[in-house]
N, C-alpha and C positions, 0 to 999 in steps of 0.2 A: 662328269661332275667338274665344275669349275669352282675353285675356292680362292677368294681374294681376301687378304688380311692386312688391313692398315696400309694400303698402297698410297704412297705420296710421290708427287713429282713436282720438283721446284726447278725452275730454269736459272741460268746464270744471272739474269737481271733481278732475281729474287721473287719473281711471280710464281705463285703456286697454281698449277693446273689441276692437281689432285691433292686433297687435304685429308688423307686417312680413309680411303675407301675400303669398305669391307662388305662382302656378301657371298652367298653360295648359290649356284645355279645348277639345277638338275632336271629342269623341264626341257621339252622338245624345242620349243621356239621361245626365245626371250628377247624382248625389245628393250633397248636402253634409250630413254627419251630425256629431253632437257633442252633448254634454250641454247642459243649460240654461246660458246664459252663455258658451258657446264662441265666440260672435261670428257665428253663421250668418246671422241676420236682419240684423244691421248690414252684413255683406258684401253681401247681396242688395240692400239699400237703396242702397248706394253704386253697385253695378253697374247698377241701374235708374234712376240719377240722382235719387233721392229724398233723398240725403244726401251731403254733400261729405266726402271723406277729409281727414285732417289732413296726410297726405303720401303719396307714392307715386303710381303711375300704373296705370290700367286701361283697356283698350280692348275694344270689341266689333266684330268684323268691320272692324277698322282705325280705328274712330271712338273717340276719346278721350272717356271718360265725363264729364270735367270741361270740356274745351275744346269738345266737340261734343255737348252734351246733347240738342239737338233732333233731330239725326240719329239718336242712339241711341234716342230715344223712338219714332221712326218705324219702327224695325225690331225693337222689343222690346215685350213685354207683361209686366206684373208683377201678380200676384195676391197681395197680402200676406195674412198670417195673420188680421189683424183686419178684413179687408174684409167688408162685408155688403151684400147686394142691397137696393134700395129695396123696401119691403114692399107698396106699393100698385100694383105692376105684375105681370103674369104673366111667366113665364120667357121666352117667345118675345119679348115686347116688350122685356124687359130686355136680352137679347142683341142684338136688332135695334137698340136705341138705342145700345148700346155700339159696334156696328159703324159706325153713322152718325157717332158722335163721332170715330171714327178716319178718317172721310172717305168711307165707302161710302154710295151713295144708298139710299133707303128700299126701292125696288123690288128691287134686287139683294140687299139685306140680309135680306129675309124668308126665302127658301129656304135661305140660308146659316145663319141662326139656327135654322131648323127642323131642319136636318141635325145641328147641334151638340147640340140638345136631345135628339134621338133617340140620339145617341152616348152620352150620359151617363145614359140610362135615365129621362128625365123626360117622355117623350112623353105618357103617360097623364095627367100632371098639368100639361100645358102651358098650360092656361087658368086654372089656379088662381092666385090672388094669392100672391106670395112670402110675405106675412105669414101665410098659412094652411098653409105647408109646414113640414116638420120642419127641424131644424138641418142635418142631413145633406143634405137636398134643396136648401136654400139654398146650401150649399157647392158642390153640383153645378152650379148656375147660374153661379157664378163660373168654374168649370173650363170650362163651355161657352163662356163669353166668350173665354177664352184659346184654345180650340180653333178657334172661328170666325174669329179674327183673322188667321190665316195668317201670323203674324209670323215673322221669322227666328229669334228667340230668345225663349223664354217662361220667365219666372221664376215658380215656384210655391212659396210658403212654406207648408208643412204642408197640402198640398192635400186630404188625406182626413181631417182632424180632424173628429171627430163622426160619421163614417160607420159604418154597420154593416158586417160582413164582406162581404156580398153587394154592397152599394153601392160598397165600396172596390174590389172586383174590377172592377166596371163602369167606375169612373173610371180604374183602371190600364189597362184596355183602350183607353179614350179617349186617355189620355196617350201610349200606344204608337203611336196613329194620327196624332199630331201630326206635321206635315211638318217643322217647324223644329226647332231645337236646344232641348232642355228642361233647365233647371237647377232642381232642387227640393231643398228642405230637408225633412227628415222625422225624426220620432222613432221611426217604425215600421221596425225593421230588416228585417222581412220585405218591406216595401215597397221599400226600397232594394235588397234582394237580388233581388226579382222584376223590377224595372224597369231597373236601372242598367247601362250600359256602362262607367261609370267612377264611382268613389266617392272623395270627398275627406273626410277625417276631420279635424275641428278640435277643439282643446282650449285653453281659456284664451286665445283670440285668435290662435292660431297653427295652421298646417296641420302635422299630425304625420305624415300618410301620405296617399298617393294611388295609386290603381290599380284594376284590375278586382276584383270580389268574390273571384275565385280567387286573385289575387295577394295581397290583404290577408289571406286566410285560409290562406296557404301554410304558416305555422308550425303550424297545427292539423291538417295532413294526416295522415290515418290515425287520428285521435283522435275520441272522443265525449265529451260532457259528462255527468257523473254528479252528480245532485243528491241529497243525503243529509242525514239528521238527525245524522249522525256524521261525524267527520273520517276520511278514508280514509288508513290508514297507508302510508307509502312514496310518497305523492304530495303535491306542493304543492297546498294547498287554499285556497280563497277563501271567506270567510264573508260571506254576504249575509243580513241579518236572522238568522233561526234556521236557515238552510240552509247546508250546506257544499257547495261546488262544486269538483269535481276533474276533471281531464282524463286519460283513460286510453286505451290502444290498443283499437281495436274488437275485436280477437281475444281480448283479455284481460278485456274489460268484465265478462263474466259471473262471473268469479272474484272481482271486487271488490264486486259488487252484492248487497245483501240484499233482503228482501221489500218494504220500503217505499221503496227507492231508485228513482230515475227516470233512465232513460238518454235523452238527447236528441241529435239530430244537431248538428253544429257550424253556427253561423250568425254573422252580424255582431254579434249580442248578445255573443258571447264576447270580442270585442275590448274592449267596454266593461266587461265583468266583470273582465278582467285589468288594465285601466287605471283603473277607477273605484272599486275597493275596496281596503282595506288588506290587504296580503299577510300571511297567517297561516302561519308555517312551524314 
């Protein structure tokens, strides 16, 4: 259980990164989504004891993140977006060293590291130095560290950045196999939709909604998204670049669509479309 109560973070220049964030998380996998600057990474850094809040309280499995930081670190793992593996070791050695740093002995750490490397699809490259791997493969090593840790709570900040579609699916599978609770931030809405039992949406330092994917998309029930070069009459439309986006009933979609129009199923992207662009009416 993660409990956050009125967490605020204000920097020396007076800018607020978090403006009184509150929520409870007790689901297996929770995604925190939001546009750049929403406060997602700041929140993760506070929960993983890397950054002190300006005010408010947060606890993980009953341990206060400010008063009991060492207890929190014992039961959590955090893989930040900017993390990079050391380039002069291979993937198995890197995961093995990470486990030893967390208190596991070298002998026990080896098979655990090997199992984690297999899970993320790096087995064929296990003896290559990290410096010789692609950016996506380097990212997989970090995910493997989190998998191998067997921590109660794992924070993953943009875990599949730089991965190709196939590698992303491999990492999704590995994330689902994690025994502990997973909290991840992501810009990929299909990732949040594929993985999440719970979704927290943030905007400008505040939580604006929380729920399952189905609950968040309830207002779109029975609709599809139409992308067009023209504005559809009789429908509220949103202009993104040179594209007009409208939402119409599935059964009536064909009557609105012209040759070059595109019909897409509703996804979490649509929440951002409705909140992130100026309404053209």
